[in-house]
C-alpha positions in Angstrom: 71.6 28.5 41.5 68.2 29.6 42.5 65.2 27.6 41.2 63.8 29.1 38.0 60.2 30.2 37.9 59.3 27.9 35.0 57.5 24.7 34.4 59.2 21.5 33.1 58.7 22.5 29.5 61.0 23.8 26.8 58.2 26.3 25.8 58.2 27.7 29.2 62.0 28.0 29.0 61.8 29.8 25.7 59.1 32.2 27.0 61.0 33.0 30.2 64.3 33.3 28.2 62.8 35.7 25.7 61.3 37.7 28.6 64.6 38.0 30.4 66.4 38.9 27.1 64.0 41.6 26.1 63.8 43.2 29.5 67.6 43.5 29.5 68.3 43.7 25.8 70.3 47.0 26.1 72.7 45.4 28.6 73.2 42.2 26.6 73.8 44.1 23.3 76.3 46.4 25.0 78.0 43.4 26.6 78.5 41.7 23.2 79.6 44.7 21.1 83.3 44.4 21.5 83.6 40.6 21.6 81.7 40.4 18.3 82.8 43.5 16.3 86.3 43.5 17.9 87.0 40.2 16.1 86.0 41.7 12.8 88.0 44.9 13.4 91.0 42.9 14.4 90.8 40.7 11.2 90.2 43.7 9.0 93.2 45.4 10.4 95.4 42.3 10.1 94.5 41.5 6.5 94.0 45.1 5.4 97.4 46.2 6.5 99.3 43.1 5.5 97.7 42.7 2.1 97.5 46.4 1.3 101.1 47.1 2.2 102.8 43.8 1.5 104.0 44.7 -2.0 105.5 48.0 -0.8 107.2 46.3 2.1 108.7 43.6 -0.2 110.1 46.3 -2.6 111.8 48.3 0.2 113.0 45.4 2.3 116.6 44.3 2.0 115.9 40.6 2.6 113.1 38.2 3.0 113.6 38.0 6.8 113.2 41.8 7.2 110.2 41.8 4.9 108.5 39.0 7.0 109.4 41.0 10.2 107.8 44.2 8.8 104.7 42.2 7.7 104.4 40.7 11.2 104.6 44.1 12.8 101.9 45.3 10.5 99.7 42.4 11.5 100.4 42.6 15.2 97.9 45.4 16.2 95.0 43.6 14.5 96.0 40.3 15.9 96.1 41.7 19.4 92.6 43.3 19.0 91.3 40.0 17.6 92.7 37.9 20.4 91.3 40.2 23.1 87.9 40.2 21.5 87.9 36.4 20.9 88.9 35.8 24.6 86.1 38.2 25.7 83.6 36.3 23.5 84.7 32.9 25.1 84.3 34.5 28.5 80.8 35.5 27.5 79.8 31.9 27.4 80.2 31.8 31.2 79.4 35.4 32.0 76.0 35.3 30.3 75.0 32.3 32.5 75.9 34.3 35.6 73.9 37.3 34.2 70.9 35.0 33.8 71.1 34.0 37.4 71.3 37.7 38.4 68.3 38.4 36.3 66.4 35.6 38.0 67.3 36.7 41.5 67.3 40.5 41.2 65.3 41.1 38.0 68.1 43.0 36.3 71.6 42.7 34.9 74.5 44.9 36.0 78.2 44.8 37.0 79.6 43.1 33.9 83.0 42.7 35.5 81.7 40.5 38.4 80.1 38.2 35.8 83.3 38.0 33.7 85.2 37.0 36.8 83.2 33.8 37.1 85.5 32.7 34.2 88.5 34.9 34.5 89.3 34.0 38.2 89.5 30.4 37.0 91.3 31.3 33.8 93.7 28.3 33.6 90.9 25.8 34.3 88.7 27.6 31.8 91.4 27.4 29.1 91.7 23.7 29.8 87.9 23.4 29.7 87.9 25.2 26.3 90.7 22.9 25.0 88.6 19.9 26.0 85.6 21.3 24.1 87.9 22.0 21.2 89.1 18.4 21.1 85.6 17.0 21.4 84.4 19.3 18.6 87.3 18.4 16.4 86.7 14.7 17.0 83.0 15.0 16.2 83.7 17.1 13.1 86.1 14.5 11.9 83.4 11.8 12.3 81.1 13.8 9.9 83.4 13.1 7.0 83.3 9.3 7.5 80.6 8.0 5.1 79.4 5.3 7.6 78.9 7.8 10.4 77.9 11.1 8.8 76.3 14.0 10.8 73.8 12.2 13.0 76.0 10.3 15.5 78.2 13.3 16.3 75.1 15.4 16.7 73.6 12.9 19.1 76.8 12.9 21.2 77.1 16.7 21.2 73.6 17.2 22.5 74.5 15.3 25.7 77.3 17.8 26.4 75.4 21.0 25.4 75.1 22.2 29.1 78.8 22.0 30.0 79.2 25.8 30.0 76.3 26.1 32.5 77.8 23.4 34.7 81.2 25.0 34.6 79.6 28.3 35.7 77.5 27.1 38.6 79.2 23.9 39.8 82.7 25.3 40.4 83.9 22.3 42.5 83.6 19.9 39.5 86.6 19.0 37.5 86.6 19.4 33.7 85.8 15.7 33.2 83.0 15.8 35.8 81.4 18.8 33.9 81.0 16.6 30.9 79.7 13.7 33.0 77.3 15.9 34.8 75.9 17.3 31.5 75.5 13.7 30.1 73.5 12.7 33.2 71.3 15.8 33.0 70.4 15.3 29.4 69.9 11.6 29.7 66.2 10.9 29.3 65.6 14.4 27.9 67.7 14.2 24.8 64.8 14.8 22.4 63.5 17.9 24.3 67.0 19.3 24.5 67.5 18.8 20.7 64.2 20.5 20.0 65.2 23.4 22.2 68.6 23.7 20.4 67.0 23.4 17.0 64.4 26.2 17.8 67.0 28.5 19.2 69.4 27.9 16.3 66.8 28.2 13.6 65.2 31.4 14.8 68.2 33.2 16.4 70.6 32.5 13.5 68.9 31.3 10.3 65.7 33.4 10.3 67.4 36.6 11.5 70.2 36.2 8.9 67.6 35.9 6.2 65.7 38.9 7.5 68.8 41.1 7.6 69.8 39.9 4.1 66.4 40.8 2.8 66.7 44.3 4.3 70.1 44.7 2.7 68.7 43.6 -0.6 65.7 45.9 -0.2 67.9 49.0 0.2 70.3 47.7 -2.5 73.2 47.5 -0.1 74.4 43.9 -0.6 76.2 44.6 -3.9 78.2 47.6 -2.8 79.1 46.1 0.6 80.1 42.7 -0.8 82.2 44.4 -3.5 84.7 45.0 -0.7 85.6 41.3 -0.9 86.2 41.3 -4.7 89.9 41.3 -4.0 89.5 37.7 -2.7 87.9 36.4 -5.9 90.3 38.3 -8.1 93.3 36.6 -6.6 91.8 33.1 -7.2 92.4 31.1 -10.4 88.7 31.2 -11.4 89.5 30.7 -15.1 90.9 27.2 -14.5 88.2 26.3 -12.1 85.4 27.5 -14.5 86.9 25.5 -17.3 86.7 22.4 -15.2 83.1 23.2 -14.2 82.1 23.8 -17.8 83.2 20.3 -18.7 81.0 19.0 -16.0 78.1 21.3 -17.2 78.1 23.1 -13.8 77.4 26.7 -13.2 80.6 28.9 -13.3 81.9 30.8 -10.4 82.1 34.6 -10.6 84.0 37.1 -8.4 80.6 38.6 -7.4 79.4 35.2 -6.2 82.5 34.7 -4.0 82.1 38.2 -2.6 78.4 37.8 -1.8 79.1 34.3 -0.2 81.8 35.9 2.0 79.5 38.7 2.9 76.7 36.3 3.8 79.0 34.1 5.9 80.3 37.2 7.8 76.7 38.4 8.3 75.7 34.9 9.7 78.7 35.0 12.0 77.7 38.4 13.4 74.1 37.3 13.9 75.1 34.1 15.5 77.5 35.8 17.9 75.2 38.7 18.8 72.4 36.3 19.5 74.5 34.2 21.9 72.8 35.8 25.0 69.3 34.4 24.1 70.8 30.9 23.7 72.8 31.1 26.9 69.8 32.4 28.8 67.6 29.5 27.6 70.3 26.9 28.2 70.8 28.2 31.7 67.1 28.0 32.4 67.0 24.5 31.0 70.1 23.5 33.1 68.4 24.9 36.2 65.1 23.1 35.3 66.8 19.7 34.8 69.0 20.1 37.8 66.0 20.9 40.0 64.1 17.9 38.7 66.9 15.3 38.6 68.4 16.1 42.0 65.4 14.6 43.6 64.0 17.7 45.1 60.8 17.5 43.1 59.7 14.5 45.1 58.8 16.4 48.3 56.3 18.8 46.7 54.6 15.9 45.0 54.3 14.1 48.3 52.9 17.1 50.0 50.2 17.5 47.3 49.3 13.9 47.6 49.0 14.2 51.4 46.8 17.2 51.1 44.5 15.5 48.6 44.2 12.5 50.8 43.2 14.7 53.7 40.5 16.3 51.6 39.2 12.9 50.6 38.9 11.9 54.2 
């Protein structure tokens, strides 16, 4: 990967990343539309068709086996759309890194298919890579429920492996295990700065934007009518029994509207988080390039040249 035109600072990384994102925002938004909204459409089709028609299918089916087969056929189109969109979203983790390199070298982003092929031409290795990340994530998530450990140790560990997608993208000769080792070696000594970069990106690209969008929905009084779509979920839950238990504990009762608005907020947060993946990938790619450039020893030569020049001036 070519050397990024940035200084050894997360603020420079953020500034350069925002500049690349804004200058190519139409390309990045277009690239993420189907991976993000395709998942929602697929889930809506799956649950909409199965829940909406399940009772009618059960009445007309001759047996439980035939009823299950009909329900599966109803769910299949939505599942296929969801799986294709989900795969495209996972490919985006690698393709966006390649796009960032293209933006650095040519100043623009184009030819989406060539960037996708960075992952798809190594599809089996990439699937194994994703499984390894899944196992690591599951293990760290399990550690968070252990009282002695909590959230902090898993977070410390995860920061060391936050650049694995960039390493998989640009260092194709490395094995899956070596990708994780390489990420650890790059982050070592720069954990605090990497954590600060991750916190800033997550806080502003997910939390702040979600709140802003929620405020806009509330301002135009759209939250209630949109979230009412999910009332069917709350209506199927045994809220009466749950609220009786909560009343004994003097806790606030749960309403159908509360559940619907919670689901709506979660979906909105997911959309914002997934649509903002490009800015995070861009900044992590720049940070990877910065750390690689510094820690591969290539920074020593420029320093030596500057020292020699200064010595000559003094003479």
